[in-house]
N, C-alpha and C positions, 0 to 999 in steps of 0.2 A: 565526341570526336576522340577523346582519350582512349576509349575502348578500341577504336579503329587503329589508332597509332600503336597501341599495345599489341593488337593482333598481328600487325606486320612484323613487329620485333620478334614476337613469339614464333611466327612462321619461319623467320630466318634462323632462329636458334634451333628449331626442330630439324631443319635441313642439315645444319652443321653438326648437330648431335648424331644424326643418321650417318653422316660421313665418318665421324669419329669412331663409331661402332662397327663400321664396315671394313673388315680386314682386307678385303679385295681392293677397295679404293685406296686404303692406306698403303698397300703394297705397290699399287700403280704410281702413287705420288713418290714413293721411295725410289722406284725404278726410274721415273722421270728425273729425279734429282741426281741419281747416279750417272745417268746418261749425259745430263748437262755438265756435271763435273768433268766427265771424261772428255767432252767436247772442248771445254775450256783448257784442260790440262794439255791437250794436243795442239793448242794455239788456234783453235777455230772459233766461230762466232755463232750466235743465236739470232734468228730473225723471227718476228712475230706479226701475224696479221689477223684482223677481225673487222667487223662492221659496227657502226653506231657505238653503243656502250662497250662492245668488245674491242673496238678500235681504241677507245679511251683506256681500256684495260691493257691492251698491247703497249701503248705509250707509257702507262704507269709502270708496268713491269720492266720495260726496257730502261726507264729512268732509274729504277732501283739498282739494276745491274751496272749501268754506266757510271752512276754517281756513287752511291753507297746505300747500305741498308741499316744494319745495326751499328757499324763502326767504320772508321776511316780505313781505307785500303785502296789499292789501285783499281781503276775502273775495268770492267769486263765488257768485251765487245758484244753489244746487243742492239739490234736495229728494229724499231717499229716501222713496218712497211706502210704506215698509215699517215705519215706526217708531211711528206713533200708534195704540196699542192700542184706544183708544175709537173712532177712525175705522174701523180694521180690523174690529173686532167688530160695529159698527153696520152697516157695508156688508154684511159676511158674513151677518148675521142678517136684514137687511131686503131685500137684493137678491140674495144668494148670493155665494159665494166667487169665482166667475168674474168678477164685476163690480168686484172689489177695486181694480184700477188704473184701469179705465175711468171709474168714478165720481169718483175723485180727479183724474184728468186733466181731466174735464169741469168740476169745481169750481175747480181751481187753474190749469189751463193756459190759455194765450192764443196766438192766431196768432203765429208767430214764435218760439215756445219750441221745445224739443227734448225728446223722450222716448227714453230708452234702455231697451229691454226685454232682460233677461238670462234665458236659458233654455238649459240644456245640451242638452235634447232638441229645443228649438224648437217644442214642442207644448203648453206650459203655457197652459191656457185663459184664465187671468186676464191673463197677459202679452199674449196675442193680442188680447183685448178692449181692453186699454190701447192697443195699437198701432192698432187699428181706430178707436177714439175719437180718437186723435191725428190720424190721417189726415183724418177728417171736419172737424177743427178747424183744419187748416192748420199742424199741428205736425210738424216734421221728426222722422223715426223712424230710430233706429239699433238694430240687433240684435247681441247677442253670443250666439253659440250654438255647437253642436257641428258635426261634419262635414257632416251632411245639411242643416242649417238648418231642417228641419221645416216646419210651416205658417207659422212666424214669418217666414221669409226673404222670402216674397212681399209682406209688409206693411211692409218696411223700405226706406227710401231707401238706406241703407247697411247691409249685413249682413256682419259679420265672423264667419266660420265657422272654428272651431278644427279642425285635421285630426286628430280623435280621436273615438272613441265612448265613451270612459271618462270618467264624470262627474268624478272627482278631477283628471284631467289637464286636462280642459276648464276647470274652475274655476280651476286654477292659472294657466292661460294667460289667462283672463279678467281676473284681477287684475293680471297683468303688463301687459296692454293698457290696463287702467284707469290704471295708473301712468304708462305712456307718454303717454296722452292728457292726463293732468293736467300732466305735465312740459312737453309742447309748448304747451298752452294758457297755462300760467303764464308760460313764457318769452316767448311771442309777445305777450302782453298787457302784462306788467309787466317783462320783461327786455330783452335786446338783440335778440331775435328770431332768425330763421334766414335 
């Protein structure tokens, strides 16, 4: 069993090593961070949506922005569109699950905001609809996805593709990138900057 455990750890390390060596991915992470900083400096907000483990990642990342990451500072407006069970079930019942994020973006989003869609396959219909609604409203779109990018890639201003087709490895990398983005934004707005 120890070999099995070790193999999972090593697989995760290899994906992260591949990301660290890929200048195109690093540039996309930097572009995403700069866009998020710009959104916050203009007084706008970030919304995040995903399903399953990606919903948990959306909530995790939003929590880091609203509360704190490395140091105490004012909270930054970030909403995980995965948390309000009354809203989720009302939209699912009245409009269908595919409209889950689009309806919330339409209600809560404003031109100048930013929507992050998280989907390991890049083909989650509700994330795709959320990105489509964002684009019609002048909301910047960032995607976190797997190797192919799926249908989601074409709807994103910035699409960060993890070089893997395994859901657990993709999700592990997504939260790493979420943490990096939080650190850069926090340091740029409230710290000494880069």
